[in-house]
Steps between C-alpha positions, in 0.01 A plus 500: 500500500543307826215264410633442149843419640341256748319323213823487300694348789222248575500395134876458506463285813252274324740458207808417708320288763377243249648151510484314170242747378273447802420716801395338827183618668693618807738714294218645288293585807800665668566723199134598472471582872825698481370709210170571675675560834760752385236683295255524792769618742610770256139603431411515869816655648671674208869509404616623843243350737568149368839504676323494836261217416574226759872587544677832440826318417368534147588867511858413597526259207368768265772734629759231433394476136445872443789650694748276682593249227568769236703717738657277767571167336821313584597138557578504873292261707353776719383690194360191326313414818363852539397518133342150516643465153374149409145632544524869411759455223269329244230757577751778435581351158129482415454861608771602255282385210201699622324264743360672809754430782240376750338279237843370403562397862162327514579320175822365654286381793261328257783333308645354819157379617447325165845341519428378851163348405653328198776351714257379767267349239782304336637380833158384618429319173839326507492397865140423582186347358314805625358714220542877494157576642348791689642346819846490343471867402411584859792294632733683259408813702340601171245764601739705713778462242267633231411787732867591540548480123283813460725692741837665438668281764788251483320211673413298189863507387609363836224236481632386161861486622410303813290255298778442250762446770290223653328350195704603197745274315758731337801577721564815301151641562521393863817707531328795332204463736726494806694808386172679433383427855836611640433840345126523571488346849836367626369329813252299291789377285690407818193315632472293182869408506457394863186299418668313216805422715278391789303251288827366361627435853179312586479306172597166659281521809284182519128537433420381853673817630312728263295673770814575701655651186195722453505620862872579475438682170224709658714605797874509427481745203337756732821529698731467200311784331507712814875455541552568128296819519696626799835416340389663173412820684839495669694444176303746284388769744738442794208458738589325827445125525209409728486127449378403846227765502385411148508121536248453776211729415162332540328775298728436204421128496126575518540750219676248278245224552212744449622521141386139453145630543549824309440693823835676539325838516366409847851469641671819377495858628185678389709789363637272225155383380362712217142365510240453770447153645162485327658579162773241548247232593293597196808448281528148643137433417561613142828308479455201738816339361695738726384286793436159351812445287747524792259298715455220243872499428567457873258205512667341196835520681370271775499192276784363287464481124831360367501701176427837664632470856831672420319781317262549794783521751686744278198728459414479870856588606504791256169634624591480869847647445360786291227577751756502783712755313196707406383503861817692583370788289175693509397345169325167553183463298340295225732672254789331681358148474334540158807405290509155665125431497475363146770241569338414833163452332612279213721294735203438729279414203746242367559356849129443558466352150790261554374398844158426352656298216710299743194429715299393196783269390521346848123444512512325161775268624287409799 
């Protein structure tokens, strides 16, 4: 029955993902890989063992759908946050019509991944002469996003919301995306608001001062995020303020900048790392975009491209702010930076394309 339901959901995805009766190769490949992936995981690990494949948060999400939403639902913020309702809610509705709860969660993950890819494809086509190639798929953080689509985890929904907040056009859907992030990961929503405000403040900085703007954007949000985290703990949990102690920690700064190389696991306490160093390095060999997208994005920030400079500064400020807040917890990993990676990748891709076009135009004038 599980396999038949997976085929049914994949078929429904194909039907609804079409644009003008056509299905892009990226979308079709994602749906096919999802169908094969969820089937193999179920075949190999079974209905219970699949919850522990890669991350056991999947078991918690299953409990949300099976037990907590039916019995403990209410509209207070704390309860909505605990229930992760934007993600688990649709899966709960699907489970009420007979879909396996874990498969329903994975289908929500797939739907969000497809929405994210569609949004990135359209943005790239509208803003660059670069075609949606294998390189573009890689820069979309495609492989790792597809991997997370076969898991019962909320990451692909956060990826979609972050992408829409930066690249979307509808103010209504931007508001929905922000509210969704407020429920799913409040400090990520705060980081995006900060990043958008920061780029607005720097919007009139002359191009000749671009590098100074980048350096300021890479440093100042660290301390703003650290202060915000400490104040948030004081307001919510009544923990004592330790601003001086928190502001000048060399290890924290190293930890934040290690995220630009996808190497945050080397800077955290070993007790918080679920995998061996060898396994984590193997994951980066399988998904090299974990390392290269933040690195290429950082390189793209070093040169000004008038049409994307504000976007780059906004994304950079968001990333640094979010990493600074995350470094105050024991949870700093690829899962923390993943929601921003697609935007980082497509921004870098467009920046390099525009820089190349400008250089070509200058050479022709000469």
